[in-house]
C-alpha positions as CSV (number, residue, x, y, z in Angstrom):
1,Q,-8.8,-11.6,-12.6
2,V,-8.1,-9.8,-9.4
3,Q,-6.6,-6.2,-9.8
4,L,-5.1,-3.5,-7.9
5,V,-5.4,0.3,-8.5
6,E,-3.8,2.7,-6.5
7,S,-4.7,6.4,-6.0
8,G,-3.4,9.1,-4.1
9,G,0.3,10.2,-5.3
10,G,1.4,13.3,-5.9
11,L,4.1,15.9,-5.1
12,V,4.1,17.2,-1.4
13,Q,6.5,19.4,0.5
14,P,8.6,18.2,3.5
15,G,6.5,17.8,6.4
16,G,3.3,17.7,4.5
17,S,0.6,14.6,4.6
18,L,-0.7,12.4,1.5
19,R,-2.9,9.3,1.6
20,L,-2.6,6.7,-0.5
21,S,-5.5,4.2,-1.5
22,C,-5.9,1.1,-2.8
23,A,-8.5,-0.9,-4.1
24,A,-8.9,-4.6,-5.3
25,S,-11.6,-5.8,-7.6
26,G,-12.2,-9.0,-9.4
27,N,-14.6,-11.7,-7.8
28,I,-12.9,-11.7,-4.6
29,F,-13.6,-14.0,-1.7
30,T,-10.8,-13.1,0.7
31,I,-7.4,-11.4,0.9
32,Y,-5.5,-12.5,3.7
33,R,-3.2,-9.4,4.0
34,M,-2.7,-6.1,2.1
35,G,0.1,-3.5,2.3
36,W,2.2,-1.3,0.6
37,Y,6.1,-1.3,-0.5
38,R,7.9,1.2,-2.0
39,Q,11.0,1.7,-4.5
40,A,13.3,4.9,-4.7
41,P,15.5,5.2,-7.7
42,G,18.5,3.0,-7.5
43,K,17.2,1.1,-4.4
44,Q,15.7,-2.1,-3.5
45,R,11.9,-2.4,-3.2
46,E,11.1,-2.2,0.5
47,L,8.1,-3.0,2.7
48,V,6.4,-0.1,4.3
49,A,3.2,-1.2,5.7
50,R,1.1,-4.1,5.8
51,I,-2.2,-5.5,7.5
52,T,-3.7,-8.7,8.1
53,S,-7.2,-9.6,8.0
54,G,-7.1,-9.7,11.8
55,N,-5.8,-5.8,11.9
56,S,-2.3,-6.9,12.9
57,T,-0.1,-4.2,11.5
58,T,3.7,-4.2,10.5
59,Y,5.7,-1.0,9.9
60,A,9.1,-0.3,8.4
61,D,11.2,1.5,11.3
62,S,11.7,4.5,8.7
63,V,7.9,5.4,9.0
64,K,7.0,4.3,12.4
65,G,5.3,7.0,14.5
66,R,4.6,9.1,10.7
67,F,2.4,6.5,8.7
68,T,-0.5,4.6,9.5
69,I,-2.1,1.5,7.4
70,S,-5.7,0.8,7.3
71,R,-8.0,-1.6,6.0
72,D,-11.7,-2.1,5.0
73,I,-12.3,-5.5,4.6
74,T,-16.1,-5.4,3.2
75,K,-14.4,-3.2,0.3
76,N,-11.3,-4.5,-0.1
77,T,-9.5,-1.5,0.1
78,V,-6.4,-0.3,2.0
79,A,-4.9,3.0,2.7
80,L,-1.9,4.4,3.8
81,Q,-2.1,7.9,5.5
82,M,1.6,9.5,5.2
83,N,2.2,12.3,7.7
84,S,5.3,14.1,8.3
85,L,6.8,13.4,5.0
86,K,10.7,13.4,4.4
87,P,12.3,13.7,1.0
88,E,13.8,10.2,1.9
89,D,9.9,9.0,1.4
90,T,10.2,9.7,-2.6
91,A,9.3,6.6,-4.2
92,V,7.1,4.9,-6.2
93,Y,4.7,3.3,-3.7
94,Y,2.9,-0.3,-4.4
95,C,0.0,-1.9,-3.2
96,T,0.1,-5.7,-2.5
97,A,-2.4,-8.0,-1.6
98,D,-1.5,-11.5,-0.1
99,S,-3.4,-14.8,-0.2
100,V,-6.0,-13.7,-2.6
101,R,-8.9,-16.5,-2.8
102,T,-11.7,-15.7,-5.7
103,L,-15.1,-16.9,-5.5
104,S,-14.3,-19.0,-8.7
105,G,-11.7,-20.9,-6.5
106,T,-8.4,-19.5,-7.8
107,Y,-5.8,-18.2,-5.6
108,N,-2.7,-16.0,-6.0
109,Q,-0.1,-15.6,-3.4
110,Q,0.6,-12.1,-4.2
111,I,-0.7,-9.3,-6.4
112,W,0.9,-6.2,-7.3
113,G,-0.6,-2.7,-8.1
114,Q,1.3,-0.8,-11.0
115,G,2.5,1.8,-8.5
116,T,1.9,5.4,-7.7
117,Q,4.6,8.1,-7.5
118,V,5.2,9.9,-4.2
119,T,7.7,13.0,-4.5
120,V,8.3,15.1,-1.4
121,S,10.4,18.3,-2.3
122,L,10.3,22.0,-1.9
């Protein structure tokens, strides 16, 4: 069974930085794409950034120029470097893995982590 475990959330002041990390484990063969979504209180979950196995990236307009996603395919990890954080970045951040194939032949279209809280406040 493939699992995603996030780390790196916390409390930071406006203008500060945080780095989120996510590690996938569990007999993995390939993962096509990994990414980050977030959900703020009372709002819908939204895509923050994602990266394919070919290093093609997509960012939400609200984070372009401030956030950078990176991935280590050999380690099945993905990171999100968040700079110039704003109060509106406050949310629970979820790691995702798309098109996951395991060595035993199973396939999962999308897997989610449990989320990590990011709070941007004075």
